[in-house]
C-alpha positions in Angstrom: 24.3 8.6 -14.2 23.2 6.0 -11.7 21.0 7.3 -8.9 21.9 6.2 -5.4 19.2 6.0 -2.8 19.2 9.1 -0.7 20.6 8.3 2.8 18.2 8.6 5.7 20.1 11.0 7.9 19.4 12.2 11.4 21.6 14.4 13.7 21.1 12.1 16.6 19.8 8.6 17.2 16.0 8.6 17.3 14.5 8.4 20.8 12.7 5.2 21.8 9.2 5.2 20.3 6.4 6.1 22.6 3.5 3.7 22.8 1.0 4.6 20.1 -2.6 3.5 19.9 -2.7 2.6 16.2 -6.4 1.7 15.9 -9.5 2.9 17.7 -13.2 2.8 17.0 -13.2 6.4 15.7 -10.5 5.5 13.2 -12.0 2.3 12.0 -15.4 4.0 11.6 -13.9 6.3 9.0 -13.2 3.4 6.6 -16.2 1.1 7.0 -18.0 2.4 4.0 -14.9 2.2 1.8 -13.6 -0.8 -0.2 -10.3 -1.7 -1.8 -10.6 -1.2 -5.6 -8.0 -3.2 -7.6 -8.2 -2.4 -11.3 -8.2 -6.1 -12.2 -10.1 -8.0 -9.6 -9.3 -11.7 -9.6 -11.4 -14.4 -8.2 -10.0 -17.0 -5.9 -13.1 -19.2 -6.0 -14.9 -18.0 -2.9 -17.9 -15.7 -2.4 -16.8 -12.2 -1.7 -18.5 -8.8 -1.8 -16.8 -7.2 -4.9 -18.7 -6.9 -8.2 -17.2 -9.1 -10.9 -17.2 -8.3 -14.6 -18.9 -11.7 -15.1 -22.7 -12.1 -15.2 -24.4 -14.9 -13.4 -27.4 -16.0 -11.4 -26.9 -14.3 -8.1 -29.9 -12.4 -6.6 -28.4 -8.9 -7.3 -29.8 -7.5 -10.5 -27.4 -6.1 -13.1 -29.0 -5.9 -16.5 -31.4 -7.4 -19.2 -30.6 -9.2 -22.4 -32.8 -10.6 -25.2 -33.8 -14.2 -24.7 -31.8 -16.8 -26.6 -32.3 -20.5 -27.0 -30.6 -22.2 -24.1 -31.2 -19.4 -21.6 -32.7 -20.3 -18.3 -36.4 -19.7 -18.8 -36.8 -19.1 -15.0 -35.0 -15.8 -15.5 -37.4 -14.5 -18.1 -38.9 -11.2 -17.0 -42.6 -11.8 -17.6 -43.6 -8.2 -16.6 -41.6 -6.9 -19.5 -43.1 -9.5 -21.8 -46.6 -8.4 -20.9 -45.7 -4.8 -21.8 -43.5 -5.3 -24.8 -44.3 -8.7 -26.1 -40.6 -9.5 -26.2 -38.7 -12.0 -24.1 -35.9 -10.6 -21.9 -33.7 -12.4 -19.4 -32.6 -10.8 -16.1 -28.8 -10.8 -15.6 -27.2 -10.5 -12.2 -23.8 -9.6 -10.7 -21.5 -12.4 -9.6 -19.6 -11.4 -6.5 -16.0 -12.4 -6.1 -13.3 -12.2 -3.4 -9.8 -10.8 -4.1 -6.5 -12.1 -2.8 -4.9 -9.1 -1.1 -1.2 -9.2 -0.2 0.5 -6.4 1.8 4.2 -6.1 2.3 5.1 -3.6 5.0 8.6 -2.1 5.3 10.0 -2.7 8.8 13.6 -1.6 8.1 15.2 0.9 10.5 14.6 3.9 8.2 10.9 3.6 8.8 11.3 4.5 12.4 12.5 8.0 11.5 10.3 11.0 12.1 12.4 14.1 11.1 12.8 15.3 14.7 9.3 16.8 14.8 6.1 15.8 16.6 5.0 13.9 13.6 4.2 10.2 13.5 7.1 8.0 12.5 6.9 6.5 9.0 6.5 3.1 10.6 3.5 4.3 12.7 1.9 5.7 9.6 2.7 2.5 7.6 1.1 0.3 10.3 -2.0 2.4 10.5 -2.4 2.3 6.7 -1.7 -1.5 6.5 -4.2 -2.2 9.3 -6.9 -0.1 7.8 -6.5 -1.6 4.3 -6.5 -5.1 5.7 -9.5 -4.3 7.8 -11.5 -3.2 4.7 -10.5 -6.3 2.9 -11.5 -8.6 5.7 -14.8 -6.7 6.0 -15.5 -7.6 2.4 -14.5 -11.2 2.9 -11.3 -10.9 0.8 -8.4 -13.2 1.4 -5.6 -11.2 3.2 -1.9 -12.0 3.7 0.5 -9.6 5.4 4.3 -9.8 5.7 6.8 -7.4 7.1 10.3 -7.1 5.7 13.6 -5.8 6.7 16.8 -7.9 6.1 14.5 -10.9 5.5 10.7 -11.5 5.2 9.3 -11.5 8.7 6.6 -13.9 10.1 3.5 -13.5 8.0 -0.1 -13.1 8.9 -2.7 -15.1 6.9 -4.0 -15.9 4.4 -7.1 -15.1 6.4 -10.6 -14.3 5.5 -13.7 -13.0 7.2 -14.6 -10.5 9.9 -13.6 -12.9 12.7 -10.0 -12.4 11.5 -10.0 -8.6 12.1 -8.8 -8.5 15.7 -6.0 -11.0 15.2 -4.9 -9.0 12.2 -4.9 -5.7 14.1 -2.9 -7.3 16.9 -0.4 -8.6 14.4 0.1 -5.2 12.8 0.3 -3.3 16.1 3.0 -5.8 17.3 5.4 -5.3 14.4 8.7 -3.5 15.0 11.6 -2.1 13.0 15.2 -3.3 12.7 18.0 -3.4 10.2 18.4 -2.5 6.6 16.6 -4.1 3.7 16.7 -5.1 0.0 13.2 -4.6 -1.3 13.7 -5.9 -4.8 15.3 -9.2 -3.6 12.5 -9.8 -1.0 9.8 -9.0 -3.6 11.3 -11.7 -5.8 11.4 -14.1 -2.8 7.7 -13.4 -2.0 6.6 -13.9 -5.6 8.5 -17.2 -6.0 6.6 -18.7 -3.1 3.1 -18.0 -4.6 1.4 -19.6 -7.5 -1.8 -17.6 -7.7 -1.6 -13.9 -8.7 -3.3 -11.3 -6.6 -3.3 -7.6 -5.6 0.0 -6.6 -3.9 0.2 -3.4 -1.8 3.7 -2.3 -0.9 3.9 0.1 2.1 7.4 1.4 2.2 9.6 4.5 2.1 11.4 2.8 -0.9 14.8 3.6 0.5 16.4 0.5 -0.7 18.5 -0.3 -3.8 18.2 1.4 -7.2 15.0 2.4 -9.0 16.1 0.0 -11.8 16.1 -2.9 -9.4 12.6 -2.0 -8.2 11.5 -1.8 -11.8 12.8 -5.3 -12.6 10.9 -6.7 -9.6 7.7 -5.0 -10.6 8.2 -6.3 -14.1 8.3 -9.9 -12.8 5.0 -9.4 -10.9 3.3 -8.0 -14.0 4.5 -10.9 -16.1 2.9 -13.3 -13.6 -0.5 -11.5 -13.7 -0.3 -9.6 -10.5 -1.5 -6.0 -9.9 0.7 -3.9 -7.7 0.3 -0.6 -6.0 3.0 1.2 -3.9 2.1 3.4 -1.0 5.3 5.4 -0.4 5.6 6.7 3.1 7.5 10.0 3.3 8.5 12.3 6.1 8.2 16.0 4.9 11.8 16.6 5.8 12.8 14.0 3.2 11.2 16.1 0.5 12.7 19.4 1.8 15.8 19.1 4.0 15.3 22.8 5.0 12.5 21.6 7.3 15.1 19.5 9.1 17.5 22.4 9.3 14.8 24.6 10.7 14.4 22.3 13.7 18.1 22.4 14.6 19.1 25.3 16.8 22.7 25.5 15.6 23.5 25.4 11.8 27.1 24.7 12.3 28.8 21.4 11.5 26.8 18.4 12.8 27.2 14.6 12.5 24.5 13.0 10.5 23.9 9.3 11.0 22.4 6.9 8.5 19.9 5.1 10.7 20.3 1.8 8.7 24.0 1.5 8.1 25.1 3.8 11.0 27.5 5.6 8.7 28.4 9.1 9.8 28.8 12.2 7.8 29.8 15.6 9.1 28.2 18.4 7.2 27.4 22.1 7.5 23.8 22.8 6.8 24.4 25.8 4.5 21.9 26.9 1.9 24.0 25.3 -0.8 24.0 21.9 0.9 20.3 22.1 1.6 19.6 22.9 -2.1 21.8 20.0 -3.3 20.0 17.6 -0.9 16.6 18.9 -2.2 17.6 18.4 -5.8 18.9 14.9 -5.1 15.6 14.0 -3.4 13.7 15.4 -6.4 15.7 13.3 -8.9 15.2 10.2 -6.8 11.4 10.7 -6.7 11.3 11.3 -10.4 13.3 8.0 -11.0 10.9 6.0 -8.9 7.8 7.6 -10.5 9.2 6.8 -14.0 9.8 3.1 -13.0 6.3 2.8 -11.7 4.8 4.5 -14.7 6.7 2.2 -17.1 5.5 -0.9 -15.2 1.9 0.3 -14.9 2.1 0.4 -11.1 0.1 2.9 -9.1 2.3 5.0 -6.9 0.8 7.1 -4.0 3.0 9.3 -1.8 1.8 9.6 1.7 3.3 12.2 4.0 3.4 11.5 7.8 2.2 14.9 8.9 -1.2 14.5 7.2 -4.2 13.2 9.3 -5.5 9.8 8.6 -8.8 11.2 7.2 -6.8 13.1 4.6 -4.8 10.0 3.7 -8.0 8.1 3.1 -9.2 10.8 0.8 -5.9 10.7 -1.1 -6.2 6.9 -1.5 -9.8 7.3 -2.7 -8.8 9.9 -5.3 -5.9 7.7 -6.5 -8.3 4.8 -7.0 -7.0 2.5 -4.3 -10.2 2.9 -2.3 -13.7 3.4 -3.5 
């Protein structure tokens, strides 16, 4: 049986978004000691602040090894020789920068917030995108960001260095939602325009296409040497439609509107309907999790009702941050 993406339904058009201060000093201070932690860091030829698996002659000590003919005699540790009578050479870490790419979902479904006082999914996505890019620029990684809806939007970067932080935060804060999307197709388009592999972070609710299509796109990235992590933004009402029903005063028949296609569906929010919706959402999540597991892609589900500090802890536990 083919799994269709669950429709994003709301009983009324969402109100115009209120201005939100996405980034302030208190928020940025929570992440300054963290760093993005790709499992396979790739050098792009410039000096960064991540530890490489390679050994070299940088000033930062890493280990010792026995002296061999051809080793640089200037790196012999004479203190050890005076104690042990054996020649050892000091090894050092080579620092490397990482090419960080962030695709942020700007389709209309991201503007939804389940009728509650929670942040919209798009507000949460922009905060996460900005904080991750902030960390990368702090560590002198190369950062590229692109929003996507029906097409890929204007991109930011590639940029590098701390002088790029404010322009990046302004870019992310200025993004807005609109239209539907085709994530797999746009991932293919983004990949075809780039020759050098990097670390791709997808920030999206994943409400686009079939899980199998996402899997094919992820497979293409893996074949080209990319590492991919998906941060799935979820409103709690998408996991449990009963939360949505609880916020509606009348449980009679209501018109539900798909915020991307504007299709309407009249339903009665009975216990049976709520349970069927809950089961469909569970099957959808399991299909996405299975695709990511098969393609060795890290998937982290982030709920919009959680504070940013908790989200940072979640990303640290998942290994995205360290």
